[in-house]
LUMFIMAR-162759 format. One record per residue (C-alpha): residue in three letters; x, y, z. Coordinates in steps of 0.25 Angstrom, whole numbers, plus 5000, padded with zeros to 4 digits. Layout:
<pts>
ALAXYZ/...
</pts>
This chain:
<pts>
MET491650084892/GLN490350144895/LYS489650254904/THR488750204915/LEU487350254918/TRP488050334929/GLY489150394921/ASN490250314925/LEU491150254914/ILE491250104915/LEU492450024908/GLY492349884904/PRO491949774907/THR492749654903/ALA492349514904/ALA493149384903/ASP492749234904/VAL493649164914/LYS493649014916/ASP494849014925/PRO494949134934/GLU496349094939/THR496949094925/ALA496149204918/ALA496249314929/ARG496649454925/SER497249564933/LYS496449684937/GLU497349774929/THR497149684917/ILE495649694918/MET495749844920/GLN496749864908/THR495849784899/ILE494649864902/LEU495350004901/SER496049964888/LYS494749924881/CYS494050054886/ARG495250144881/GLU494950084867/LEU493650154868/VAL493950284877/PRO495450294877/GLU495450414887/PHE494650374899/ASP495250384913/ALA495450254919/LYS495850314932/GLU494450364935/ILE494050214938/ILE493250204950/HIS492850054951/SER492849924943/PHE492049804943/ALA492249654940/GLY491549524942/ALA491449384938/ARG490249304932/ALA489949164930/LYS490149124915/SER489149024909/SER489848904902/ARG488548904893/GLY488849034886/ASP487549094891/TRP486849134904/ILE486249024912/ILE484749054916/GLU484048924919/GLU483448834930/CYS484548744936/ALA484448604930/THR484748534944/ALA484048634953/LYS482548664950/GLY482148804954/PHE483648854953/PHE483848954941/HIS485248994935/ALA485549134931/ALA487049114928/GLY488149144919/ILE487549284917/ASP488549364910/SER488449484900/PRO487449534897/GLY486949484910/LEU486549624915/ALA485749654903/GLY485149514903/SER484749514918/PRO483249564916/ALA483049454906/ILE483749354915/ALA482849384926/LEU481649364918/GLU482149234913/VAL482449184927/VAL480949224931/ARG480449144919/LEU481349024923/LEU480849034938/GLN479349034933/ALA479648914924/GLY480348844936/GLY479048854944/LEU479248974952/ALA477949044955/LEU478049194953/VAL477049284957/GLU477049424951/ASN477249544961/LYS476249644956/ALA476849754965/PHE478249734960/ASN478849854954/PRO480049824945/ASN480449964944/ARG481450024955/LYS481650164958/PRO483150184954/ILE484150214965/ILE485250264956/VAL484850394949/PRO485950464940/LYS486350594945/THR486950714939/GLY487950804945/GLY487650934954/GLY486550954964/TRP487350934977/LYS488750964983/ILE489550924995/VAL489851025005/LYS491050985014/ASN490851025029/GLY492050965037/LYS491850815037/LYS490350825034/GLU489750835020/THR488450915018/ILE487750885005/LYS487051015000/LEU486151044988/ASN486851144979/ALA485551224978/GLN484951214992/ASN486251204999/LYS485651125010/PRO485950985016/MET485350875007/ASP484250775011/PRO484550625008/ALA484050634994/HIS485150734991/HIS486250685001/VAL487350634992/VAL488050514998/CYS488850474986/LYS489350594980/CYS489950524967/GLU488650474963/LYS487750574970/VAL486950464978/THR486050524989/GLU485750475003/ALA484350454999/GLU484650364987/ILE485550274996/VAL484450265006/ASP483450234995/ALA484350114990/ILE484550065005/HIS483050045007/ARG482749984994/SER482249834993/LEU483649774992/PRO484449785004/VAL485649885004/ASP486749855015/SER488049905009/THR488650025002/GLN488849934990/ALA487349914989/VAL487050064989/ARG488150084979/LYS487449994969/ARG486150054971/THR486450204972/ARG487850214966/ALA488350274980/GLY489850244979/MET489950214964/GLY490550354961/HIS491950394959/CYS492350384974/GLN491750244975/GLY491150264988/GLU492350324995/TYR491550435001/CYS490050385001/GLU490150235005/CYS490250275020/ARG489050365018/VAL488250255011/LYS488550155022/SER488050255032/ILE486750265025/ILE486550115024/ALA486850095038/ARG485850205042/GLU484750155033/THR484950005036/GLY485150015051/ARG486549955051/SER487949995055/GLU488850045044/GLY489749925047/GLN488649835042/VAL488449915029/GLY489249845018/GLY490249925010/ARG490849914996/PRO491749794994/TRP493149814988/PRO493749774979/ALA492549684975/THR492549674960/SER493349794958/ILE494749784950/ILE495249914954/PRO496249904965/GLN495449984976/ARG494250054978/TRP494850194978/LEU495950204968/THR497250284970/LYS497850374960/ASP498850274957/GLU497850164955/LYS497050254946/ALA498250284938/ALA498550134936/ILE497150104931/GLY497250224922/SER498550174916/LEU497950044911/ASN497650034897/
</pts>
């Protein structure tokens, strides 16, 4: 169990080496029960009914017992970076440098870009509570500053209320160097949709902004896939489903 940088509590993960997926498959309930029971050994009283999302994945395991970072023996100029498991995230900067070294050794001419700036202005900025409120006016929501009590400009127009992500932050993310053509891409860059409601209210607003800024129709803007890698039964859990998860131990 650990607290993330953004204040969420993360439980897990587990990891299992599987050679035969057909015989080694485990049910979703078994996986969740394993995680929750182990976590309750550390913190017995946490409320599993507050779960908002789950993640799972598969990665190729090297038979060598180590990462494979080398030039292909049968195809000159092709380089492997395979079998990357834990701690791959921590090791990724060093892996990148090693691949650059191998490319140079393989004869690739690399020319330094002296204008390159390796530092990027952060999109995700931690926010504390307060400073804005939502005023209901029929079907229309007007965003107002608590102090000035006037409609907010894009820098203060909160699109995702759970994570307090503003319209200006979303527009900034859309116009960065990497293309943004889906609400999922905006979600990963700004956290819009990562909060407790999991985009139930803000995803349509984010989609509208992407369409406006990219000149495409909303139908051309990709949404968040489901279930993707989640092991919870559906995107927005019912009370009964939350109770069932809470009963696992």
